Every structure is written in structure tokens, then in C-alpha cells.
C-alpha positions as semicolon CSV with decimal commas, in nm:
position;residue;x (nm);y (nm);z (nm)
1;M;9,913;5,503;16,680
2;P;9,970;5,834;16,615
3;H;10,282;5,805;16,809
4;Q;10,374;5,543;16,606
5;I;10,329;5,729;16,276
6;D;10,502;6,032;16,391
7;R;10,824;5,805;16,507
8;L;10,814;5,667;16,183
9;L;10,820;5,995;15,992
10;R;11,091;6,135;16,273
11;I;11,316;5,828;16,145
12;M;11,275;5,892;15,809
13;A;11,359;6,275;15,849
14;R;11,653;6,148;16,031
15;L;11,804;5,917;15,773
16;R;11,728;6,193;15,500
17;D;11,937;6,446;15,703
18;P;12,202;6,585;15,465
19;E;12,459;6,621;15,729
20;H;12,386;6,367;16,004
21;G;12,190;6,108;15,799
22;C;12,234;5,775;15,635
23;E;12,458;5,807;15,295
24;W;12,222;5,556;15,120
25;D;11,906;5,701;15,205
26;T;12,028;6,043;15,134
27;A;12,119;5,961;14,792
28;Q;11,823;5,803;14,663
29;S;11,533;5,988;14,447
30;F;11,174;5,895;14,321
31;S;11,320;5,703;14,029
32;T;11,574;5,487;14,241
33;I;11,304;5,432;14,512
34;S;11,034;5,312;14,286
35;P;11,162;4,954;14,208
36;Y;11,184;4,900;14,563
37;T;10,800;5,038;14,614
38;I;10,681;4,774;14,328
39;E;10,911;4,511;14,490
40;E;10,713;4,559;14,827
41;A;10,394;4,557;14,702
42;Y;10,452;4,240;14,539
43;E;10,585;4,064;14,858
44;V;10,258;4,191;15,041
45;A;10,066;3,990;14,792
46;D;10,298;3,715;14,844
47;A;10,239;3,687;15,209
48;I;9,860;3,706;15,171
49;E;9,910;3,431;14,900
50;R;10,093;3,223;15,143
51;S;9,831;3,324;15,425
52;D;10,142;3,394;15,641
53;M;9,972;3,672;15,879
54;D;10,326;3,731;16,048
55;D;10,499;3,790;15,720
56;L;10,229;3,999;15,603
57;Q;10,249;4,255;15,919
58;G;10,612;4,296;15,828
59;E;10,584;4,311;15,460
60;L;10,281;4,587;15,528
61;G;10,540;4,807;15,735
62;D;10,790;4,753;15,446
63;L;10,534;4,868;15,202
64;L;10,455;5,174;15,448
65;L;10,780;5,254;15,469
66;Q;10,798;5,333;15,093
67;V;10,491;5,547;15,140
68;V;10,683;5,786;15,402
69;F;11,008;5,781;15,194
70;H;10,838;5,914;14,871
71;A;10,659;6,139;15,096
72;R;10,975;6,289;15,299
73;M;11,179;6,334;14,935
74;A;10,840;6,521;14,832
75;E;10,825;6,757;15,144
76;E;11,199;6,833;15,082
77;A;11,161;6,935;14,759
78;G;10,856;7,151;14,865
79;H;10,565;6,949;14,672
80;F;10,381;6,808;14,935
81;A;10,420;6,613;15,281
82;F;10,296;6,281;15,448
83;T;10,007;6,467;15,593
84;D;9,899;6,579;15,264
85;V;9,887;6,225;15,120
86;V;9,682;6,133;15,421
87;R;9,455;6,365;15,372
88;N;9,431;6,307;15,003
89;I;9,324;5,957;15,036
90;A;9,091;6,014;15,313
91;D;8,909;6,310;15,100
92;K;8,887;6,051;14,804
93;M;8,762;5,754;14,993
94;E;8,469;5,948;15,145
95;A;8,398;6,112;14,779
96;R;8,404;5,767;14,634
97;H;8,163;5,621;14,925
98;P;7,874;5,872;14,896
99;H;7,646;5,600;15,013
100;I;7,823;5,567;15,349
101;F;7,968;5,909;15,398
102;G;7,686;6,101;15,207
103;D;7,318;6,096;15,186
104;E;7,273;5,898;14,855
105;G;7,251;5,557;15,023
106;G;7,196;5,226;14,800
107;V;7,492;5,022;14,746
108;M;7,836;5,070;14,591
109;E;7,777;4,833;14,246
110;E;8,078;4,826;14,038
111;A;7,948;5,057;13,776
112;R;7,880;5,354;14,021
113;W;8,233;5,320;14,140
114;E;8,351;5,340;13,804
115;D;8,164;5,635;13,739
116;L;8,292;5,818;14,038
117;K;8,624;5,744;13,946
118;A;8,566;5,843;13,579
119;T;8,437;6,186;13,748
120;E;8,733;6,227;13,921
121;R;8,940;6,200;13,595
122;E;8,749;6,409;13,441
123;A;8,788;6,699;13,716
124;A;9,198;6,622;13,685
125;G;9,166;6,726;13,328
126;V;9,180;6,355;13,207
127;R;8,971;6,341;12,885
128;G;9,076;6,004;12,684
129;A;8,906;5,686;12,792
130;L;9,265;5,502;12,845
131;D;9,429;5,811;13,010
132;G;9,572;5,715;13,341
133;V;9,632;5,359;13,293
134;A;9,971;5,347;13,440
135;L;10,258;5,255;13,201
136;A;10,459;5,090;13,498
137;L;10,160;4,824;13,570
138;P;10,265;4,452;13,490
139;A;10,166;4,399;13,114
140;L;9,925;4,153;13,181
141;L;9,723;4,372;13,462
142;R;9,759;4,668;13,212
143;A;9,608;4,485;12,924
144;Q;9,333;4,385;13,131
145;K;9,278;4,744;13,270
146;L;9,309;4,904;12,928
147;Q;9,047;4,635;12,796
148;K;8,806;4,732;13,084
149;R;8,816;5,095;13,016
150;A;8,751;5,038;12,625
151;A;8,448;4,814;12,742
152;R;8,302;5,090;12,959
153;H;8,281;5,304;12,613
154;G;8,097;5,025;12,433
155;F;8,418;4,863;12,264
156;D;8,341;4,505;12,356
157;W;8,213;4,163;12,265
158;P;7,856;4,100;12,409
159;D;7,966;3,762;12,490
160;P;8,279;3,494;12,523
161;T;8,228;3,388;12,170
162;G;8,370;3,695;11,974
163;P;8,716;3,704;12,209
164;R;8,739;3,312;12,165
165;D;8,703;3,345;11,795
166;K;8,976;3,637;11,825
167;V;9,213;3,400;12,009
168;F;9,225;3,121;11,752
169;E;9,260;3,394;11,498
170;E;9,579;3,518;11,672
171;I;9,711;3,152;11,737
172;Q;9,706;3,122;11,338
173;E;9,868;3,440;11,284
174;L;10,139;3,345;11,550
175;A;10,190;3,005;11,358
176;E;10,249;3,200;11,029
177;A;10,442;3,502;11,133
178;S;10,757;3,587;10,964
179;P;11,067;3,616;11,193
180;G;11,053;4,009;11,179
181;D;10,659;3,986;11,297
182;I;10,641;3,698;11,563
183;K;10,707;3,924;11,862
184;E;10,410;4,159;11,759
185;E;10,183;3,847;11,714
186;A;10,294;3,683;12,010
187;G;10,203;4,024;12,181
188;D;9,844;4,018;12,022
189;F;9,780;3,664;12,120
190;L;9,840;3,757;12,463
191;F;9,629;4,053;12,456
192;A;9,353;3,827;12,327
193;A;9,403;3,559;12,572
194;V;9,328;3,807;12,840
195;N;9,058;3,944;12,693
196;L;8,905;3,597;12,654
197;V;8,965;3,542;13,044
198;R;8,811;3,878;13,105
199;A;8,480;3,795;12,891
200;Y;8,416;3,479;13,145
201;G;8,442;3,737;13,456
202;I;8,780;3,600;13,561
203;D;9,081;3,830;13,694
204;A;9,380;3,762;13,447
205;E;9,662;3,829;13,688
206;T;9,476;3,601;13,968
207;A;9,412;3,330;13,716
208;L;9,775;3,304;13,590
209;R;9,910;3,345;13,955
210;T;9,722;3,024;14,039
211;A;9,879;2,860;13,713
212;N;10,202;2,956;13,811
213;T;10,174;2,799;14,154
214;K;10,007;2,489;14,005
215;F;10,288;2,461;13,773
216;E;10,557;2,512;14,049
217;R;10,349;2,245;14,274
218;R;10,375;1,998;13,981
219;F;10,717;2,041;13,882
220;R;10,857;1,972;14,221
221;A;10,634;1,663;14,272
222;M;10,787;1,523;13,932
223;E;11,138;1,600;14,047
224;D;11,092;1,420;14,368
225;L;10,926;1,132;14,179
226;A;11,226;1,116;13,944
227;N;11,479;1,079;14,255
228;G;11,720;1,345;14,118
229;D;11,703;1,216;13,776
230;F;11,443;1,423;13,590
231;A;11,671;1,638;13,377
232;N;11,847;1,326;13,243
233;R;11,501;1,182;13,144
234;K;11,368;1,194;12,806
235;L;11,038;1,426;12,735
236;D;10,822;1,129;12,708
237;A;10,928;1,011;13,046
238;Q;10,910;1,358;13,197
239;E;10,558;1,374;13,039
240;E;10,470;1,019;13,215
241;L;10,588;1,184;13,554
242;W;10,357;1,473;13,484
243;Q;10,026;1,254;13,415
244;E;10,124;1,063;13,733
245;V;10,124;1,394;13,961
246;K;9,824;1,480;13,823
247;R;9,652;1,125;13,866
248;R;9,799;1,163;14,262
249;E;9,645;1,512;14,290
250;K;9,310;1,379;14,153
251;A;9,287;1,068;14,388
252;V;9,352;1,310;14,693
253;S;9,113;1,580;14,582
């Protein structure tokens, strides 16, 4: 294993060599590579969603390459190297698991885990409850993280009733919004919907991914039933196909 890691590091160093490297790789920066890093992370998640282990192996390699790429650029600039990245995460994982690597014992419950992370943020000079929630996160995931951070400081409803009422309130405000306010009201509605889902103990990102997959499956089934004539049908006829697809799914389940 160390041999293969060293091999990958040597490959990246060669690609980034100013005189003998690849012109594309040498032209890159943290900001230009960042979108690829995000894309590779999503492709890993996609392979997992499809339970494709062969694809997952390849996608994990692509994601590892992104880490090596960023670390190489940082080393060239004199900031840190790949070994520093590995040491940092190893130190962090040991510190976050005192019940495994220390003498505390017990189990790692969510509250204990969050307390450890809060201690890390405080040591790093982070003071605000919402500090450190990455701006580059997908909006749905970031909304959920912001809400969870606020909840740990007591800013939360005690049960789903409050967030459910808030969703109804935001629906009404969205319906009554002026053209200049509708974008903001739409955002408020989505934020409230995430909060309601969170109140039921459900991960909003996972729930929406599941809904996306279900919609895609049912829409393709409608197209198949329509024999290539789906788009030309009126909405009522399309709705009949939708209901038929749902009936067929229910009959199979």
C-alpha cells in the first residue's frame, strides 16, 4: 500500500513539473481544481447509490487523486504536503474517538461527537455557533447544518408542530408574495421544509435524493406506457399515466 501511495505522489509531482510536466496539470490552481473535487465526491455518492462496487473503486481513486492534486499544489507553494494532510486527519480521528484510542471508555453518541467538534472549533478560534459551515456546500445540506448548529444552542422547536406550522405559514407567504419578493419567500419556504424534515429525524439530502430517484423511475415508466407519445398528451392524460404507474408499483410491492 505505501508503495502505491508513493507511486501516485510521484505521478502527480511529474505531472506538475514546470519543465517536463503536463501543460494542463501545471496550469491548474486550487480554484480551478475545486469544481472537479466536488464533482468526484458526487460521483462516489452516485456509485454507492447504485451499489456498483466496481465503479465505486474507480470513483474513490478519482477522489483520492483530487486530494493528492491539492496537496501537491500546497507543497509547491510551501504551505503543507500530503504527509501533513494524512497526519492531520489521523490526529483528528484519534482525538475524536477517545473511547477507542484513549482511556475514557463509553460509546460515541452524537452529542458527545458534536461536543468534541465544538472543542476543536473553539481551539481554532471559531466562536460563533454558525461559523465553519462551508459556503460551498449544496444549499439543502448547508441549510440542514445551519439548523442543527442553531439547535445545539437551544434555538429549535421542541417537536415537529412548530416547524410544520412554519411550513404552512411560508406557503401562504409565497402565494401572496409580490414579484420582487417571491425569490426570497421561495427560499424561506425551502428552508422551513428542511427544518420540518429535520424535526422528524430525517436527513433532508438523502430524502430528496430518494424522491428524485422515484420521480425519475416513474417518469420513465410513463414514457414507456405512452409508447413515445407522452409529450403530445394533455396533462389529464399524463396524470392518468402517472396514476397507472403508481398502481403498478403498488401491485408489485
